[in-house]
C-alpha positions as CSV (number, residue, x, y, z in Angstrom):
1,X,176.8,130.6,102.5
2,X,179.9,133.8,102.2
3,X,182.8,132.6,100.2
4,X,186.1,133.5,101.4
5,X,188.5,135.6,99.7
6,X,190.9,133.8,97.0
7,X,194.7,134.6,98.9
8,X,197.7,133.3,97.4
9,X,199.6,132.6,101.0
10,X,203.3,131.2,101.6
11,X,202.7,128.7,104.2
12,X,206.3,127.6,105.6
13,X,207.3,124.2,104.5
14,X,206.3,121.7,108.0
15,X,202.6,123.9,108.1
16,X,199.7,122.8,106.7
17,X,195.9,123.6,105.6
18,X,194.0,121.0,107.7
19,X,191.1,119.4,106.8
20,X,188.6,118.9,109.2
21,X,186.9,115.7,108.6
22,X,183.7,114.6,111.2
23,X,183.4,110.4,110.1
24,X,186.2,109.7,107.4
25,X,189.6,108.6,107.6
26,X,191.9,109.2,104.6
27,X,194.9,106.6,104.5
28,X,198.2,107.5,102.6
29,X,198.3,105.2,98.8
30,X,194.2,105.5,98.4
31,X,192.1,108.1,96.5
32,X,189.3,108.8,97.9
33,X,186.1,111.5,97.7
34,X,185.7,114.2,100.1
35,X,182.6,117.1,101.2
36,X,183.4,120.3,102.8
37,X,181.1,122.6,103.8
38,X,182.4,124.9,106.5
39,X,183.8,128.0,106.1
40,X,187.5,127.4,107.0
41,X,187.5,124.1,105.0
42,X,186.6,125.3,102.1
43,X,189.3,128.0,102.2
44,X,191.9,125.4,102.9
45,X,190.8,123.3,100.2
46,X,191.0,126.7,98.0
47,X,194.7,127.7,99.0
48,X,195.5,123.5,97.9
49,X,194.1,124.7,94.5
50,X,196.1,128.0,94.4
51,X,199.3,127.4,95.8
52,X,199.2,123.5,94.3
53,X,200.1,122.7,98.0
54,X,198.7,120.0,100.1
55,X,196.0,119.5,102.6
56,X,196.0,117.3,105.6
57,X,193.1,115.8,106.4
58,X,192.4,115.1,109.7
59,X,189.4,113.1,112.0
60,X,188.1,115.4,114.9
61,X,187.0,113.8,117.9
62,X,183.6,114.9,118.3
63,X,181.5,115.5,115.4
64,X,179.4,118.2,116.1
65,X,182.2,120.5,116.9
66,X,182.0,123.1,113.9
67,X,185.4,125.2,114.8
68,X,187.4,122.3,116.4
69,X,190.5,123.2,118.1
70,X,193.7,121.8,119.0
71,X,192.1,119.5,121.7
72,X,189.5,118.4,119.6
73,X,191.3,116.8,117.2
74,X,192.6,113.3,116.3
75,X,196.5,114.1,116.9
76,X,197.8,112.4,113.3
77,X,195.9,112.8,109.9
78,X,197.2,111.5,106.6
79,X,198.8,114.2,104.0
80,X,196.5,114.5,100.4
81,X,196.3,116.0,97.1
82,X,193.5,117.2,96.3
83,X,193.2,116.0,92.8
84,X,189.8,117.6,91.4
85,X,187.4,120.0,92.8
86,X,183.6,120.7,92.3
87,X,181.1,123.0,94.0
88,X,178.2,121.9,94.0
89,X,174.9,124.0,94.2
90,X,174.5,124.3,97.6
91,X,177.9,126.0,98.2
92,X,179.8,123.2,99.2
93,X,183.2,121.8,97.9
94,X,183.4,118.0,96.1
95,X,187.2,117.0,96.3
96,X,188.6,113.7,95.4
97,X,192.0,113.4,97.5
98,X,195.3,111.1,97.1
99,X,196.1,110.3,100.6
100,X,200.7,110.6,100.4
101,X,201.9,109.8,104.5
102,X,201.1,109.9,108.0
103,X,201.5,113.3,109.8
104,X,201.2,114.3,113.8
105,X,199.9,117.5,114.6
106,X,202.9,119.6,116.8
107,X,200.9,123.3,117.5
108,X,198.0,124.8,115.6
109,X,198.9,127.9,113.7
110,X,197.1,131.2,113.7
111,X,196.7,134.0,111.4
112,X,195.1,132.1,108.4
113,X,191.6,132.0,107.0
114,X,192.1,127.9,107.9
115,X,193.1,125.7,109.6
116,X,196.7,125.5,109.9
117,X,199.5,123.8,111.6
118,X,203.1,123.0,112.3
119,X,203.2,118.5,111.5
120,X,206.0,116.4,111.2
121,X,205.5,113.8,108.5
122,X,205.7,110.0,109.6
123,X,208.2,108.4,107.1
124,X,206.7,105.0,106.0
125,X,209.6,103.5,104.6
126,X,210.8,100.8,106.7
127,X,212.7,97.7,105.9
128,X,210.0,95.1,105.3
129,X,210.7,91.6,107.2
130,X,209.7,88.4,106.9
131,X,207.4,88.5,109.0
132,X,206.1,91.5,107.4
133,X,205.9,90.0,103.7
134,X,204.3,86.8,105.1
135,X,201.3,88.9,106.9
136,X,200.9,90.7,103.6
137,X,200.6,87.6,101.6
138,X,198.1,86.4,104.4
139,X,196.5,89.9,104.1
140,X,195.6,89.4,100.0
141,X,194.2,85.9,101.0
142,X,191.3,87.1,103.2
143,X,190.9,90.2,101.3
144,X,190.3,88.4,98.3
145,X,188.3,86.1,100.7
146,X,186.2,88.9,101.9
147,X,185.4,90.3,98.4
148,X,184.3,87.1,97.0
149,X,181.5,87.3,99.8
150,X,180.0,90.6,99.2
151,X,177.9,90.9,96.3
152,X,178.0,93.5,93.6
153,X,182.4,93.9,93.9
154,X,183.8,94.7,90.8
155,X,186.5,92.5,89.5
156,X,189.4,95.2,89.4
157,X,189.1,95.6,93.2
158,X,190.7,91.9,93.9
159,X,193.0,92.8,91.2
160,X,194.5,96.3,91.9
161,X,195.1,94.1,96.3
162,X,196.8,91.5,94.3
163,X,198.7,94.4,92.1
164,X,199.5,96.0,95.9
165,X,203.2,94.2,96.2
166,X,204.2,96.9,99.5
167,X,202.6,95.5,102.9
168,X,202.7,99.1,104.2
169,X,200.4,100.2,101.5
170,X,198.3,96.8,101.4
171,X,197.5,97.4,105.0
172,X,196.7,101.1,104.0
173,X,194.2,100.1,101.5
174,X,192.6,97.2,103.1
175,X,192.4,99.2,106.0
176,X,190.5,101.9,103.9
177,X,188.1,98.9,102.5
178,X,187.4,97.8,106.1
179,X,183.5,98.1,107.0
180,X,183.8,99.2,110.6
181,X,183.6,102.2,113.2
182,X,185.9,105.1,112.1
183,X,187.4,105.1,115.6
184,X,188.9,101.8,114.6
185,X,190.0,103.4,111.1
186,X,191.8,105.8,112.9
187,X,193.9,103.3,115.4
188,X,194.9,101.7,112.0
189,X,196.1,105.4,111.4
190,X,197.3,105.8,114.5
191,X,199.3,102.2,114.2
192,X,202.8,103.0,112.3
193,X,204.1,100.2,112.7
194,X,203.6,97.8,109.3
195,X,203.5,95.1,111.1
196,X,201.5,95.9,113.8
197,X,198.9,97.7,111.5
198,X,199.5,94.2,109.5
199,X,198.3,92.1,112.9
200,X,195.8,94.5,113.3
201,X,193.9,94.8,109.7
202,X,194.1,91.3,109.4
203,X,192.6,90.6,112.8
204,X,189.8,92.7,112.0
205,X,189.5,91.4,108.4
206,X,188.8,87.8,110.0
207,X,186.7,88.6,112.2
208,X,184.4,90.4,109.4
209,X,184.9,87.0,107.6
210,X,183.6,85.0,110.0
211,X,180.7,87.6,110.4
212,X,179.7,87.1,106.8
213,X,180.2,83.5,106.1
214,X,177.8,82.5,109.8
215,X,175.3,85.3,108.1
216,X,175.5,83.7,104.5
217,X,174.9,80.2,106.5
218,X,172.6,81.6,108.8
219,X,170.7,82.8,105.1
220,X,170.8,79.8,103.3
221,X,169.4,77.6,106.2
222,X,166.5,80.3,106.4
223,X,165.5,79.8,102.8
224,X,165.7,76.6,102.8
225,X,162.9,75.8,105.9
226,X,161.3,78.9,104.3
227,X,157.7,77.6,104.2
228,X,154.5,78.2,102.2
229,X,152.8,80.2,104.6
230,X,156.2,82.1,105.2
231,X,156.7,83.1,101.7
232,X,153.3,84.3,101.2
233,X,154.4,86.3,103.8
234,X,156.6,88.0,102.1
235,X,154.9,88.1,98.8
236,X,151.9,90.1,100.6
237,X,154.1,92.2,102.2
238,X,156.1,93.0,98.9
239,X,152.8,93.8,97.0
240,X,151.4,95.7,99.8
241,X,154.6,97.7,98.9
242,X,153.6,97.5,95.9
243,X,150.1,98.7,96.3
244,X,151.7,101.7,98.6
245,X,154.2,103.5,95.6
246,X,151.2,103.2,93.3
247,X,148.5,105.0,95.1
248,X,146.2,101.6,95.6
249,X,145.4,101.3,99.2
250,X,144.8,97.6,100.7
251,X,142.1,98.8,103.0
252,X,143.5,97.8,106.3
253,X,144.7,101.4,107.1
254,X,140.8,102.2,106.1
255,X,139.7,99.6,109.1
256,X,142.2,101.0,111.4
257,X,141.3,104.5,111.1
258,X,137.6,103.5,111.8
259,X,138.5,101.7,114.5
260,X,140.3,104.5,116.4
261,X,137.4,106.9,115.2
262,X,134.3,103.9,117.0
263,X,136.9,103.7,120.1
264,X,137.1,107.0,119.8
265,X,132.8,107.8,120.1
266,X,132.2,104.8,122.3
267,X,132.9,106.6,125.7
268,X,134.7,104.2,127.2
269,X,135.8,104.8,130.6
270,X,139.4,106.1,130.4
271,X,141.1,102.6,131.6
272,X,139.0,100.4,129.4
273,X,140.0,103.5,127.0
274,X,143.6,102.8,127.1
275,X,143.3,99.0,126.6
276,X,141.5,98.9,123.7
277,X,144.2,101.5,121.7
278,X,146.9,99.3,123.0
279,X,145.0,96.3,121.1
280,X,144.3,98.3,118.6
281,X,147.7,98.9,117.9
282,X,148.6,95.2,117.6
283,X,146.1,95.0,115.7
284,X,147.9,97.6,113.7
285,X,151.3,95.8,113.4
286,X,149.3,93.3,112.9
287,X,149.1,90.9,108.6
288,X,146.2,90.9,108.1
289,X,146.8,87.6,106.7
290,X,147.6,86.1,110.4
291,X,145.2,84.6,112.1
292,X,144.8,86.2,115.2
293,X,143.9,89.9,113.2
294,X,140.5,88.4,112.5
295,X,139.8,87.5,116.1
296,X,141.1,91.3,117.0
297,X,139.3,92.8,114.9
298,X,135.9,91.1,115.8
299,X,137.1,91.6,120.0
300,X,137.6,95.8,118.8
301,X,134.3,95.7,117.2
302,X,132.9,94.3,120.3
303,X,134.1,96.5,122.6
304,X,133.3,99.3,120.4
305,X,129.5,98.5,120.0
306,X,128.5,98.2,123.3
307,X,127.2,100.9,125.5
308,X,129.6,102.9,127.6
309,X,127.6,105.7,127.7
310,X,124.6,106.0,130.0
311,X,121.4,107.4,128.2
312,X,119.1,109.7,129.5
313,X,116.3,108.2,131.9
314,X,112.8,109.2,130.0
315,X,110.6,110.5,132.7
316,X,108.5,108.0,133.9
317,X,104.4,108.8,134.4
318,X,102.8,106.8,136.4
319,X,99.0,107.2,135.5
320,X,100.8,106.3,131.6
321,X,102.2,103.1,133.6
322,X,98.6,101.9,135.2
323,X,97.0,102.2,131.3
324,X,99.9,100.2,130.0
325,X,99.1,97.9,132.4
326,X,95.8,97.9,132.4
327,X,95.8,97.3,128.2
328,X,97.8,94.9,128.5
329,X,96.7,92.7,131.2
330,X,93.6,91.8,132.7
331,X,93.3,90.9,136.3
332,X,96.3,90.6,137.6
333,X,95.5,93.1,140.6
334,X,98.3,92.9,143.6
335,X,100.5,91.8,140.7
336,X,100.2,95.4,138.4
337,X,100.2,97.7,142.3
338,X,103.9,96.1,143.1
339,X,104.7,96.6,139.3
340,X,103.8,100.2,140.0
341,X,105.3,100.4,142.9
342,X,108.6,99.4,141.6
343,X,108.0,102.4,139.0
344,X,107.4,104.8,141.5
345,X,110.7,104.3,143.9
346,X,113.0,104.6,140.5
347,X,110.5,107.8,139.5
348,X,111.7,109.6,142.8
349,X,115.1,107.7,142.8
350,X,116.3,107.5,139.7
351,X,119.8,106.6,140.8
352,X,119.1,104.1,143.2
353,X,119.7,100.4,143.0
354,X,116.4,98.8,141.4
355,X,115.5,95.6,143.2
356,X,115.6,92.2,141.2
357,X,111.8,91.5,140.8
358,X,110.9,87.8,139.8
359,X,108.0,86.9,138.2
360,X,106.4,82.9,139.5
361,X,103.3,81.0,138.0
362,X,102.4,78.7,135.4
363,X,103.4,79.3,132.1
364,X,100.9,81.2,129.5
365,X,99.9,83.8,132.8
366,X,102.0,86.8,131.0
367,X,105.1,86.6,132.6
368,X,107.4,87.7,130.1
369,X,104.4,90.3,128.7
370,X,104.7,91.7,132.5
371,X,108.2,92.5,131.8
372,X,107.5,94.2,128.3
373,X,104.6,96.0,129.6
374,X,107.7,97.7,132.6
375,X,109.5,98.2,129.7
376,X,106.8,100.2,127.5
377,X,106.4,102.1,130.9
378,X,109.7,102.9,131.4
379,X,110.4,103.8,127.9
380,X,113.3,101.9,127.5
381,X,114.3,98.8,125.1
382,X,113.3,95.6,126.1
383,X,115.8,92.3,125.5
384,X,115.6,89.1,126.5
385,X,117.6,86.6,127.6
386,X,116.5,82.4,127.5
387,X,117.6,80.8,130.9
388,X,116.1,77.3,129.3
389,X,118.8,74.5,129.5
390,X,121.5,76.4,130.0
391,X,123.7,74.7,131.6
392,X,127.3,76.3,130.5
393,X,128.6,79.0,132.6
394,X,130.7,80.5,129.4
395,X,126.7,81.0,127.7
396,X,126.7,83.7,131.1
397,X,130.2,85.2,131.3
398,X,131.3,84.1,127.5
399,X,134.6,82.5,126.6
400,X,138.4,83.5,126.6
401,X,139.4,85.2,123.4
402,X,142.2,82.6,122.5
403,X,139.5,79.9,121.8
404,X,138.5,79.7,118.3
405,X,134.7,80.8,118.1
406,X,134.8,83.0,121.1
407,X,132.3,84.9,122.0
408,X,130.9,87.1,124.6
409,X,128.2,85.8,126.8
410,X,123.7,86.1,127.1
411,X,124.2,88.8,129.2
412,X,126.8,91.3,126.9
413,X,125.3,90.2,123.7
414,X,122.2,91.5,124.6
415,X,123.4,94.9,125.7
416,X,125.0,95.2,122.3
417,X,121.0,94.3,121.1
418,X,119.9,97.3,123.2
419,X,122.2,99.6,122.3
420,X,121.6,101.1,125.9
421,X,123.2,100.5,129.4
422,X,119.8,101.5,131.2
423,X,117.8,98.4,129.4
424,X,115.6,95.7,130.7
425,X,117.0,92.6,130.7
426,X,114.3,89.9,131.5
427,X,116.2,87.1,132.2
428,X,113.3,84.0,130.8
429,X,113.1,80.2,133.1
430,X,115.4,80.9,135.9
431,X,114.2,77.7,136.7
432,X,115.1,76.1,133.6
433,X,118.8,76.4,134.4
434,X,121.2,73.5,135.7
435,X,125.1,72.0,136.9
436,X,127.0,70.2,134.4
437,X,130.8,69.6,133.8
438,X,131.1,72.6,132.8
439,X,130.3,74.9,135.4
440,X,127.2,76.6,136.9
441,X,125.5,79.3,135.1
442,X,122.9,80.3,138.8
443,X,126.7,80.4,139.9
444,X,127.4,83.1,137.2
445,X,124.0,84.9,137.9
446,X,125.1,85.9,141.0
447,X,127.3,88.7,140.4
448,X,124.9,89.8,137.5
449,X,122.2,90.0,140.1
450,X,123.7,91.5,143.0
451,X,123.3,95.0,143.4
452,X,126.7,95.3,145.3
453,X,128.7,93.2,142.6
454,X,126.9,94.4,139.1
455,X,128.8,97.6,139.0
456,X,132.1,95.9,137.6
457,X,130.5,92.6,135.9
458,X,133.9,90.9,134.2
459,X,132.7,89.2,130.5
460,X,135.2,86.8,130.0
461,X,135.3,87.8,126.3
462,X,135.8,91.4,127.3
463,X,138.2,90.8,129.8
464,X,137.5,94.3,130.9
465,X,134.5,95.2,133.9
466,X,131.2,96.5,132.2
467,X,128.4,98.4,134.3
468,X,125.5,96.9,135.3
469,X,123.9,98.8,138.3
470,X,121.8,100.2,135.6
471,X,120.0,97.3,133.7
472,X,116.7,96.4,135.0
473,X,117.0,92.8,135.9
474,X,113.4,91.4,135.4
475,X,113.4,87.1,135.9
476,X,110.4,84.6,135.0
477,X,110.0,81.2,137.0
478,X,107.6,78.2,136.8
479,X,108.7,76.6,139.8
480,X,111.3,78.3,142.3
481,X,111.9,75.7,144.7
482,X,114.4,75.0,141.1
483,X,116.1,77.6,141.4
484,X,119.5,78.4,143.8
485,X,118.4,79.8,146.6
486,X,121.4,82.2,146.7
487,X,119.8,82.8,143.3
488,X,116.7,83.3,145.1
489,X,118.2,85.4,148.3
490,X,118.7,88.3,145.7
491,X,115.7,88.4,143.9
492,X,112.1,89.7,144.7
493,X,109.4,86.8,144.3
494,X,106.0,88.1,143.0
495,X,103.9,84.8,142.5
496,X,101.4,84.8,139.4
497,X,98.3,82.5,140.4
498,X,96.4,81.3,137.0
499,X,93.3,82.5,136.0
500,X,89.7,82.2,136.7
501,X,87.2,81.1,134.3
502,X,85.8,84.6,133.9
503,X,89.4,86.6,133.7
504,X,90.1,83.6,130.7
505,X,86.7,85.1,129.2
506,X,87.9,88.7,129.8
507,X,91.8,88.0,127.8
508,X,89.6,86.0,126.0
509,X,87.3,89.0,124.5
510,X,89.7,92.0,124.7
511,X,92.8,90.3,123.6
512,X,92.9,86.5,122.1
513,X,90.2,87.2,119.3
514,X,91.6,90.1,118.2
515,X,95.2,88.6,118.3
516,X,94.4,85.7,116.5
517,X,91.6,87.0,113.8
518,X,94.5,89.4,112.5
519,X,97.1,87.0,112.8
520,X,94.6,84.4,110.4
521,X,94.1,87.6,108.2
522,X,90.3,88.2,109.2
523,X,88.3,91.4,109.9
524,X,85.9,92.0,112.6
525,X,82.7,91.6,110.4
526,X,83.8,88.6,108.8
527,X,84.3,86.6,111.6
528,X,82.3,86.8,114.9
529,X,82.7,84.4,118.0
530,X,79.8,84.2,120.8
531,X,80.5,84.6,124.0
532,X,79.0,81.3,124.7
533,X,81.6,79.6,122.4
534,X,84.2,81.4,124.9
535,X,83.0,79.4,127.3
536,X,82.8,76.3,125.9
537,X,86.3,76.1,124.9
538,X,87.3,76.9,128.2
539,X,85.3,74.9,129.8
540,X,85.6,71.8,127.3
541,X,88.7,72.5,125.0
542,X,90.6,73.9,128.0
543,X,92.3,72.8,131.0
544,X,96.0,74.9,132.4
545,X,96.2,77.6,134.3
546,X,97.2,80.3,131.8
547,X,95.6,81.3,128.4
548,X,98.2,79.5,125.8
549,X,96.0,76.8,124.9
550,X,92.9,78.3,124.6
551,X,94.6,80.8,122.2
552,X,95.4,77.7,120.4
553,X,92.2,76.5,119.7
554,X,90.8,79.8,119.2
555,X,93.6,80.3,116.1
556,X,92.1,76.7,115.2
557,X,88.6,78.6,115.5
558,X,89.7,81.5,113.3
559,X,91.7,79.3,110.5
560,X,88.3,77.2,110.3
561,X,86.5,80.6,109.2
562,X,89.0,81.3,107.4
563,X,88.9,78.2,105.3
564,X,84.8,79.6,104.5
565,X,85.7,82.5,103.6
566,X,88.8,81.9,101.3
567,X,85.6,79.6,99.2
568,X,83.1,82.3,99.6
569,X,84.7,86.0,100.5
570,X,81.0,87.1,100.8
571,X,80.3,84.7,104.0
572,X,80.0,86.1,106.7
573,X,81.1,83.0,110.2
574,X,79.1,83.0,113.3
575,X,80.9,80.4,116.0
576,X,78.3,79.4,118.0
577,X,78.1,77.0,120.8
578,X,76.6,74.7,119.0
579,X,79.4,74.7,115.9
580,X,82.3,73.9,118.6
581,X,81.6,70.0,118.3
582,X,82.1,70.2,114.4
583,X,85.0,72.5,114.3
584,X,87.3,71.8,116.9
585,X,86.1,67.6,118.0
586,X,84.4,66.0,120.5
587,X,84.6,68.0,124.0
588,X,88.3,66.6,125.1
589,X,87.3,67.4,129.1
590,X,84.3,66.1,130.7
591,X,83.0,66.5,134.3
592,X,83.3,64.1,135.9
593,X,83.2,64.1,139.1
594,X,79.9,63.5,140.3
595,X,81.0,59.8,137.5
596,X,84.0,59.0,139.1
597,X,82.4,60.7,142.8
598,X,79.3,58.6,142.6
599,X,80.7,55.2,144.3
600,X,81.8,54.6,148.0
601,X,85.9,54.2,148.4
602,X,86.8,57.5,145.7
603,X,87.2,60.9,147.0
604,X,88.4,64.1,144.8
605,X,92.0,65.9,146.1
606,X,93.8,68.8,144.8
607,X,97.4,68.5,144.1
608,X,100.1,71.2,143.0
609,X,101.8,70.6,139.6
610,X,104.0,73.5,137.9
611,X,101.5,74.1,135.6
612,X,99.3,75.3,137.6
613,X,97.0,73.1,139.9
614,X,94.8,69.5,139.5
615,X,92.0,68.0,140.8
616,X,93.5,64.1,141.7
617,X,90.9,61.4,142.4
618,X,92.0,59.3,144.7
619,X,90.4,55.1,144.6
620,X,89.9,52.6,147.5
621,X,88.8,48.8,147.6
622,X,89.3,45.5,149.4
623,X,90.0,42.2,147.9
624,X,90.5,38.5,150.1
625,X,93.7,38.8,151.4
626,X,95.7,38.9,154.3
627,X,95.9,42.6,155.4
628,X,98.2,44.3,152.8
629,X,98.6,47.8,152.0
630,X,98.8,47.8,147.9
631,X,99.3,51.0,145.9
632,X,99.4,51.6,142.4
633,X,99.6,55.4,140.3
634,X,103.3,56.1,140.0
635,X,103.3,57.4,143.9
636,X,106.0,59.1,146.0
637,X,107.6,57.4,149.0
638,X,105.5,60.8,150.5
639,X,102.7,59.8,149.0
640,X,103.0,56.0,149.7
641,X,103.5,57.3,153.8
642,X,100.2,59.0,153.7
643,X,98.3,56.7,152.5
644,X,99.6,54.2,155.2
645,X,99.3,56.6,158.5
646,X,95.6,57.2,156.9
647,X,95.0,54.0,156.6
648,X,96.5,53.7,160.6
649,X,94.2,56.4,161.4
650,X,90.7,54.5,159.7
651,X,91.8,51.3,162.4
652,X,91.9,53.8,164.7
653,X,88.7,55.7,164.6
654,X,86.5,52.1,163.1
655,X,84.8,52.4,166.8
656,X,84.1,56.3,166.2
657,X,83.0,55.8,162.5
658,X,80.7,52.7,162.9
659,X,83.3,50.2,160.9
660,X,83.0,46.8,163.1
661,X,86.6,45.5,164.2
662,X,86.8,42.2,162.1
663,X,85.5,44.7,158.4
664,X,89.7,44.2,158.6
665,X,90.5,40.7,158.8
666,X,91.4,38.7,155.8
667,X,91.5,41.5,153.0
668,X,94.2,43.4,151.3
669,X,93.0,47.3,151.0
670,X,94.2,48.7,147.5
671,X,94.9,52.1,146.8
672,X,94.8,53.3,143.5
673,X,95.5,57.0,142.1
674,X,95.1,57.1,138.4
675,X,96.7,59.0,135.7
676,X,99.6,56.0,136.4
677,X,101.7,57.0,134.1
678,X,102.4,60.3,136.0
679,X,104.9,60.6,139.3
680,X,103.0,61.5,142.6
681,X,104.3,63.0,145.5
682,X,103.7,64.8,148.1
683,X,101.8,64.7,151.7
684,X,99.1,66.7,150.7
685,X,96.9,63.8,149.9
686,X,96.7,62.1,153.4
687,X,93.4,63.8,153.9
688,X,91.5,62.4,150.4
689,X,93.0,59.3,151.1
690,X,91.8,59.4,155.2
691,X,87.9,60.6,153.9
692,X,88.0,57.8,150.1
693,X,89.5,54.4,153.0
694,X,86.5,56.1,155.9
695,X,84.2,56.7,152.4
696,X,84.7,52.7,151.8
697,X,84.7,51.1,154.9
698,X,81.4,52.7,156.5
699,X,80.4,52.4,152.4
700,X,79.0,55.8,152.7
701,X,79.7,57.9,148.7
702,X,81.7,61.2,149.2
703,X,79.9,64.4,147.9
704,X,80.4,64.9,144.3
705,X,81.1,68.9,144.9
706,X,83.6,68.6,147.2
707,X,87.0,68.2,147.1
708,X,90.4,69.1,150.2
709,X,93.5,69.0,150.8
710,X,95.8,68.6,153.9
711,X,98.4,66.3,155.7
712,X,96.9,64.0,158.1
713,X,98.8,63.2,161.4
714,X,98.1,60.3,163.6
715,X,96.7,61.7,166.0
716,X,93.4,63.2,163.7
717,X,95.1,66.5,163.2
718,X,94.3,68.0,159.9
719,X,98.2,69.6,159.2
720,X,98.7,72.2,156.8
721,X,100.0,72.6,153.2
722,X,100.8,75.0,150.0
723,X,99.8,75.4,146.7
724,X,96.5,76.7,148.7
725,X,96.3,78.7,145.7
726,X,97.0,77.2,142.6
727,X,94.7,74.2,144.3
728,X,91.5,76.4,144.7
729,X,91.9,77.8,140.8
730,X,92.2,74.0,140.1
731,X,88.6,73.1,142.4
732,X,86.9,76.6,140.3
733,X,87.6,74.8,137.2
734,X,87.2,71.8,137.9
735,X,83.0,73.1,138.3
736,X,84.1,72.0,142.1
737,X,81.4,73.8,145.0
738,X,83.2,73.2,148.3
739,X,86.6,72.8,149.1
740,X,87.3,71.7,152.5
741,X,91.3,72.9,153.6
742,X,93.3,73.1,156.9
743,X,92.4,75.7,159.1
744,X,96.1,77.1,159.4
745,X,95.8,77.6,156.1
746,X,92.9,80.7,156.2
747,X,95.6,83.2,155.5
748,X,96.4,81.3,152.2
749,X,92.8,82.3,150.9
750,X,93.6,86.0,150.6
751,X,96.0,85.5,147.6
752,X,92.9,82.8,145.8
753,X,91.4,85.5,143.5
754,X,87.7,87.5,144.5
755,X,86.4,85.5,141.9
756,X,87.5,82.0,142.7
757,X,86.6,82.7,146.7
758,X,83.3,84.4,145.1
759,X,82.2,81.1,143.5
760,X,83.4,78.2,146.2
761,X,82.5,77.8,149.5
762,X,85.8,76.8,151.8
763,X,85.6,74.4,155.0
764,X,88.6,74.6,157.3
765,X,89.6,72.1,159.2
766,X,90.9,71.3,163.1
767,X,90.9,67.5,162.9
768,X,89.8,64.9,160.3
769,X,86.2,64.5,162.2
770,X,85.8,67.9,160.1
771,X,86.1,66.2,156.8
772,X,83.9,63.2,157.4
773,X,81.0,65.5,158.2
774,X,81.4,67.9,155.8
775,X,82.5,65.2,152.9
776,X,80.2,62.0,154.1
777,X,78.0,63.6,156.4
778,X,78.4,61.4,159.0
779,X,80.7,62.4,162.4
780,X,82.3,59.7,164.5
781,X,79.8,58.1,167.7
782,X,80.8,59.7,170.9
783,X,83.1,62.2,170.2
784,X,82.3,66.3,170.8
785,X,80.9,68.4,167.8
786,X,83.4,71.1,166.9
787,X,82.2,73.6,165.1
788,X,84.5,73.9,161.3
789,X,84.3,76.8,160.2
790,X,82.5,78.0,156.9
791,X,84.1,80.8,154.6
């Protein structure tokens, strides 16, 4: 900084050098240090030192003005003597000034290297009134009081105030000590009247005392109410400050930085990333000891670990897909063809909305493994969401973050596990969901399975939309009727029939034997199971639509072989059909059809169950009574009505069947369906009940290799029923040769596997007379012969 030349100026008596101050007000009779750095201000201080002359300390109105003029200066200032002077290394001047008296600026004088002004000095020596003395006495008390409320005030200051006797001096000294705005101090400086100045100082001082006293009371109450948690929080904050001073980080900053980087790399949409950044800022301001800190930290981890970006699609090779399906599954030709069609559409239009496939079939037929094969063909990750027993909507949509232990729903959790947004997700057992007081999970599934809505799926935990439109959903169910109609409407149903005996044999030879041999630690040359043994297991130890029980029985054979090989490592085990009784025990299932139907009054029906088809025996007998119909075997209302209709139809056709009318007098008819512990219902046993009653009253046994299904009417018509595929496969498994079906169910035979169609003879019925001839070998008398169809 350029230093002014030291020149001695002689100023007129009414002209003094001015030192404008930006935020300092000097009062008379007060000693105060000031700092000046402007060239003119330094020149004024130098002039005062050289000429032993006073300077005028005056406040400028606008602190931003560097070269203030007359209008920029306050009109009244203080004449001061420069007591001491010091120059700093930065070129600033530090001076200690003693205030003397007030002055008023009349005009600025040009021609000096410093700011000079003609002033009028204001005489402060006025007569002291009684009121002024009283105000001064009160001011001393208040001044001492405020000094007692301020921490670290030297005792000499209180003594100095007590020793000041002149009211004017006391008002100025007290005003200089006030912690108030600079404009308010300038107002006190411009108040010339001693009494008025005393009142203003006393008023300001009283207000400050009240503020200090109230602050002190608040501090004391806060200290009393400070609980242990708040005390620990303060200690932790102090510890953080100490650690920062020592260069030791507590790890929070590093966690915040890692989360910020993860949010940037997650590939979120802009609006979702903005929401995540907002939550990150909240986390940054939150103490680590807060209970909400962990919740918010977990939420941000979920947000950063979800697959927001869409992974590139791998080209689909249909030939490779066919090979995968053939290698993983035997049979199911129509199902495989539909899957290949599905993959072909995905190949031609990758951005299109994929249909929701739903595999329906009994347990153990390969529904879940088909989904895994589709994932392999698409070369995408496969995740499975088990919906069996789900009864809470929150398990699908997640819980709100406000709840303790809240988590996202199963859909979002599976996506995090898959790590890609275009994965294959299997919704297993959709027919096992149920509504409860906590909501209906199937209603939440509607948005997931709707291609028009799932692009903005909103999980309650995330609170932001997530795009599920690129996820390939595959559902499985055992009974499609248990799936709510709105959910069913969003899916394409693909039925998986049960396996024939030949198909089960091929599945065992290709997959099950090698899988169980490996699972039990055996080598191929150590254990061999013959085809006859496998056929024996299928026929005598399992009766199911799938192959799950078959695999368990093969596993038992392998464990028996492993025990023998563990005793003698050189042993070679060969399992034939004759060894099954020793290894697996007595046969679990007998071919009792011929034995049970060798007597009149017994017919073999076919039933549909959730785990596939089954055979059903209808037994009828008559005892002395008064014409009642007795029904047993846990029959439902519809099945009871079918039995009543069958008995009425037999009575109506008694003449055609050569049954004397007196046969029905004085008897009770008892119809029983064995396996009485299992509930049964439905109209499809009506035909079997009619044939059983006709067999009873004509005393002719039903052919032992015949099974039947169909609903009857009182006019003698055979009406169509459902579940033909499962029932036919059950008839084949039971060793039957002929199946009686309603003629209107002929179209359903196309769904029956080729092997079952070749092994069975099908009789298509229009009326019950056709059933009597096909099962009893007898036609009603006097009725025209109708040519029933043999298929």
